[in-house]
N, C-alpha and C positions, 0 to 999 in steps of 0.2 A: 189903707193907712189910718193910723189912730189920730183923731183930732181931739185935743183937750176941750172940755166944756168950760166956757167962761161965764162969769156972773157973780152976783153977790150972795149966793146961797151959803148957808152954814156948812162948814167943812165936814163936820160929822154926818150931817144929813146927806150931803152929796156922796160921801163914801158909802153910807148904807144903801142909798139908791143904786150906786154902781155895783155893789155886791149882789143886789137882787137882779139887776140887768145882766150881769155877767153869768149868773146861774141860768137865767133864761137863754142867754146866748150860747152857753155850753151845750144846751140841749138841742140847738138848731144847727146842725152841722153845715148847712148851706149858708148861714148868716155870715156876711163878710167881716163885720166888725161891731164894736160897741164903743161909744164915746167914753174916754177916760177923763174924769174930772181934773181940773187944773190943780186942785188942792191935794190930789193923791201923790204921796211921796214913796210909798212902798206897798208891797203885796206879799202875803204869806200864802203859798200855794200848797193846798192839802188835798188828799185823795178824795175824801168824802165828808158827809155831814157829821159823822161821829168825831172825826178829827177836828172839824171846825168847832163843835161844841166844847171839846176839851181845850182847844186853844183859847176860846173866849173865856172859859172859866179860869184858865191859867193867868190870863191877863187881869181878870178881876182879883185873883189872889195876889198878884204882884203889884196891884194898885195902878195899872196903866189902862188907858182908854185908846184902843187902836184906831177906831174911827175918828175920834177927836184929834189924834196925832197924824191923821192922813194916811193910815195904813188899812188896807182891805185884807180880810181873811177869806180866801176863795176856794171853796170845794169844787173840784174839777170833774166829779163823776168818774173818777178812776185815773190812775197814773198815766195811762196812754194818752190822755188829753193834755199833758203838760207842755208838749211842743206847741200846741195851738195857743195856750195861754201865754207862754213866753213870747210867741210871735205877736200877740196882741199888745202886751205890756212893755216889751223892751224898747220899742220906738219912743215911748214916753219917758225913757231914762229913769225908771223907778228902781228902788232897791227891791230886789227879788230874792226870796228865800223859799226853799221847799222843805216840807216835812213828809217823809214817806216810810213805807214798810221796807224792810231789808231786801225783800225780793223784787222791789220795784225801783231800786236805785238807778238801774241802767237807763230807764226812761228819762229820768231827770238829767242825767249826765249827757245823754244824746240830745237833749233839748238845749244844751249849752250852759247848764248850771254846774259850776265847778264844785269840787269837794267841800270848799268852805261855805258854799251857798245851799247845802242840803244837809238836813239833820235826819239821821236814819234811826228808826225804831226797830228793835229786834224782839220778836219777829214782826210785831206791829205795835201800834199805840196802846191797844187794849192789853197786850202782854206787858208792856212797860208799866202801865197803871196798876195792874194786878200785882206785879212783883213789888212795886213801891208800897202797896197797901198790905200785902200778905193775906193769907186765907181768912183769918179771924176778922179783920177789919172789913174785907170785901164782903164776907157773909153778913156782917152787921149792916152794911149798906143795903144788901138785898132784902134783909128783914124789914128795914124801914120803908123800902119801896114796895113791900108786899109780895116779893118774888121768892122768898126763901123756901116756901113750901114747894113751889114749882121746881126750884133747883134741887131739892132733896129727891123729888120724883125723877128728875133727869139723871141724878147720880146713880139711881138704881137700874137704869137701863143697862142691858148686857154689854153694850159697847163702851160704857163709861166706868163700869165697876172697878176695873183694875188701873184706871188712870189716876195720876196725882191730882189733888184737889185744885191746884192752880190751872192745870190743863182742862179739867172739867168746867171750871168757871169761865175760862177763855172760850170754850166751845159753846157754853150756855148763852153767852152774850150775843152770839150770832145766829141763834135759832129762831128768832121772831123778828119780823120787820119792825124797824124803829127802835128796837131794844139797844143796839149799839150806840145810836145817837143819844138816847136818854142817859145811858150809863157813861158815855164819854164825859158828860157834864157832871153827874153826881159822884162818880168815882174820883174825878179830879178835885171836886169841891171838898172831898174828905181829907185831902192832903194839906199839910202846911206848905208855905212857899218853899222852904228848904228841902221838902220831900219830893218836889216835882221831878219826874223823870228827866234826866239830862237832855235827851233830844227835844223834849217839849219845851223846856225852859230855854234851851239854846235857840230854838227856832223863834220863839217870841222875842227874846232879847236881841237877836240878830236883826230882825226886820224893824224893831223899834229903836235899835241902836242905844240900848241902855248901858 
């Protein structure tokens, strides 16, 4: 059973500590629970670190502080873990909202999150961000990050030559460990608040109740 943490600690610091503890807890399948801070009012459940990076940057663009507002952004290590996270958090009566790829929506629904509590990216968040930016702006980001030359080499691979540029960009982001997380942040940062993909903005605003 979830037991709230009591005490006079700063709410934002408590949320940040809970986010770190929840990440460690998610990696230990045998761990029964992790304490939920008394100041936590909501949680945004995302599949992985790249989604968390994009959500944090979206919050910055929208001028909101999730931790300071008592909201945790929790990467779960994959959609299949959502039932476990909901089981941890629901007893604390938190506002819960999920952000997921289109193909993973069923996991969230079976965990008890209704249609209004899940924002769905098609096919995934990287795809949403790339469509929002377009090829030219996305390639400009790659150039600033020092990856455009690598991308040009990637485009010349036989399996990529006939694919549309957006599809090439989407595949390129997943070819190296850590690249998706880095670009989750920098691609989102390239957008104006009004350009944020609808599922990303919806998820952030739903859990923060803006």
